[in-house]
N, C-alpha and C positions, 0 to 999 in steps of 0.2 A: 190714525196710528199713534197706538204708544209709542216709547224712544225702542225698542227692540221686541223685540217675541224669543224666548227661548223655549228646548224642546230636550231633552236628556233619557237615555235611556242604557237600561248596564245590560250585557247577553250575559250566558256561557260559550266560553272561547271550542263552538258544537260546531261541527257541520248546517244543523238545523237554525241557525241561527243569524244567518248569511241570510236565506226570505223573509222570512222575522226581518231583518232588519230594513230592508227593504223596504215592506211592506208597511214599516212603521213612519219610515221619512214620509212615504203616501199617503197617511194618513193626514201623517204634519201638513203637510204642504200642502193638502186639498186646507184642512182648517187655517192656512195662511192665507189661499186666495187662488192656488196656481194646480189648476185640476188634475190627472188624475194620462191624459192627452199632449198634456202641451211641453216641448222639446227641453226645454228648462229643465220642468221633473223627468221628464227618461236622461237628460245627464245627470242632474247628481243624484235619481236611485243607482245607476253608472257607477257611479263615486262609489258610492254607499257601499255597491256590491262588493269590488272590489277591496275596497279599505276593512271590510266585515272578513273578504277571503282570506287578504292579508294576515286579519288579525289572531284571525284562526289556524292559516296554514303556518307560519311560519311560529308562535308564541312558542309549539313546541313544548305543552303541559306545562311553562312556567308563567302563563298569566291564565286564570280560568275564569275571568271574566275580560269582556272591554267596555266601552264603554264611549255610545253616538251621544255626542254635543253636537245641538243646530242652533243656530244666532243669527235672529236678522235684523243689522239693527237699521235703523234713521235715515245712516248716508247711502242707504238702499245697498247694503253689501250682506250677502249670505257668508255662515258664516258654518263649516261642516268637522267637525271634530271626531276623531277618533285616535281613545289611550283604551291601551292597555301595560303590564306591569311587568314586559318582558325590555332587558333592557336591551335590548342591540336593534341601534336604529334600522330603519328598511335601505335596504341598496340593487338597485337593477343589479336584476341579477342576466347573465349573458343566454338571449332564448335565440337558438333554433330555426331553423323554419321550419321542423317537420316539431316541434313540442311547443302542446299546448298552456304552456302556463311561462311565467318570466319576466309577463310584460307591459303585469299588474300598476307599479308605477308609473309605467312611462305615459299609458295609457288615462293613468291620474292628471299628469305632466301636461299631454296635450287640452284636456277637458279642460280644463283650470286656465289654462291658457289661451285657450277659442274663445272663452269666458270672459275674459278678463281679469283672470282674479291671477294669482298665485297661491305655493303649496308651499308649505310650511311643515317643520321637523322637532322638535323641541321635546328634550332628556325631563320628566316630569321628574316627581320633589322624590318622588318612594323606590323612580333607580325607574319605573319604564317609558315609553316616549306620549305623545298625542302628532300627528301625522290630520297638519288645519289645514283647510283644504276653503277659499274665501274668492268666492264667485258674485262674479256688479250681479244683479236682481230686478232684473226686469219689467217680472211680471204683473200688473198690482195686487195688491194686497187690503183682504179687504177690512 
């Protein structure tokens, strides 16, 4: 395996981009040797789905696109970054028991911790932000 593998896609900030993001990540993971049925792949798809949903719902027209970056490095860490150009950093929203939203970042942080990883949110040079999730990569890589 090379020192690292990278993949990136930029999608419009529209609801149809959420399933497109999941499909893209599924294809990349398969290319890198992690099949669709693997539990780790399900975790990555759920994280990407939540991050893409946040990028679409919370940029309120101020970010016409968002970018998903995937990086698998030689230390067996998978980094999932989602970048948009909206300046507001994500924050946990109060989620009532009857609400079906407001838990995305909580879910992402839980999945990252459960997989031996972490979540870092950083501003970008152009005024946007990147939510970066780093996970231990335990699957065999081709």
